N, C-alpha and C positions, 0 to 999 in steps of 0.2 A: 504494500500500500504506500502510495506516495505521501510525502510530507504535506502537500497541499490538500489531499483528501482528508488526512488526519486532522489538519487545522480546521477544515470545514465542519467535520464531525464535532470537534470540541467546541467550536463557536456555536453550533446548533444546540448542543447540550447546555451551554451557558445561557443561551437565549431562552430555552425552555425553563431552566431553573429561575431565571429572572422573571419570566412571565408568571410562574407559579407563586413566586414571592410577592409580586405586585397583587395578584389575585387574592392571596391570603391576607395581605395588608388591607385591601379594600373590604373584604368580608369581615375582618376584625373591626374595622372602622364603622361599618354600617351596623354591625351587631352592637357595638358600644353606643352609638347614637340611639338605636332603638331601646336599649336598656335604660339609658338616661331618660329618654322620653317617657317610657313606661313608669319609671320610678317617680318622675315628676308628676305625672297624672295621678298616680296612686297617692302620693304625698298630699297633693292639693285636694283630692277627693276626701281624704281623712281630715286634713286641715286641723283647725283648732277646735272643731265641734265634736261633742260627744252626743250620741243619739240618746234622747231621754226615753225612759220607759213609762208607759201609761198603765195605771191600774185604778179601777173604780172611778174613772172620769177625771183623774188627776195625774199630773207628772210629779214624781217625788225625787228629791235630791237630798242626800245626807248632809246635814249641817257640818259634819266633820270635814268635808271636802273644802269648806271655806276657811278653815283654820289657818291656811298658809297666807291669807290676805290677798291672794291673786284672783283675778276674774276667771271664772270657769264658764266656757261657752258650750251651749247645747243647741240641738236641733230637734224639732218636733215635726213629723211628717203628717200632713193632712190632705188626703186625696191627691198625692203626687206633688204637693207644694210643701217645700221645706221652710218652716218658720224658725228663725234663729233668735236666741236670747242669751243673756248672761246673768250670772249670779256672782256677787262679790260681797265680802264683809267690809263694812265701813269701820273707821277707827273707833267708833263707840260700840262696836260689837254687833250692830244691827245688820242683817243681811239685806242687800238691795238686789232687786231683779229688774231687768229692763230688756226690751227688744234690742237686737243688734242692728238697729236702724233708727232713723228719725224722720220727722215730717219733711225736713228740707233735703237731705242727701240720700234718702233711701233708694232712689233710682240708680245710684252709682253702685249699689250692692257691695260697698266696701266695709261697712260696719265700724266697729270701734276696736281700740286696743288699749290696754292699761299702760299708763305711764305714771309710776309711783302711786300717788293717792288720787289720780284723775283718770277719767276715761277720755280718750282722744278720738275724735272723728277722723277716720283715715281718708276721708274725702276732702273736708275743708280745714282740717287741723285745729278745730276748736276743741278746747279741753273743758271737762266738766268734773267738778269735785265729786268723788264717790259719796262722801257724807251728805251731799245735797240731792242725790238722786231720789226720786219718789214722785208721788202724785201731784206735788206742787211745782215740780220742775218739768214742765211739758211744753211742747211746741218748739218751733224753730229747729235747732240742731241738737237739742237735748235727746238723750236716748229715750225711745218710746217707753213710757211707764208700763210695767207689767205687775199686776197685783199678785201677791202670794200670801200664804199663811205659814207661820213657823210654829210647830208644836213638837216639843220634845227634841228629838234628834233629826227631824226632817223638815224640809221646806216642801210645801205642796203648792202647785199651781194648777188651777182649773183648766181643763181642756178648752172650755169656752173662752177663757181669758186668752189662752194661746191663740185660738182661732181668730180672736179680735185683732191680732197683729198681722193677719194674712195680707192686708192691704200694702204692707211694707215689702212683701216678698213676691 
């Protein structure tokens, strides 16, 4: 076999290995992109909300969850519509509940986040003192008031009160 023929065979083998390497890299890249995309979708679908359980016409949340002073976010599903709300313990120990939406910014569907002792509207950046949330702090960009009862170790919220916030979602 001539040196020229041997050189062509080696060059052909090198080209095949190079093509397989490129193919493997592309497959790896596409797989990585798909995995990152799937993880992002999964993370956003779980998000900050915990699905609330309904029993006897009420949603029940253990008071003990509020001991950390952080806002806890929940969702209630009503006929395919998800109604979001949060519960948080104020500095005086009273639990506050409100819809994760307001009269002004609800169409943005961004809701609130806790910043220290305030709830911050993620759409317009207005901040509302947790201690002042309640039936007297309504309208505008205040978190939509959500009535609840606290008895013993549980907070209960009527399904009818939850359904009353459907307009926000």
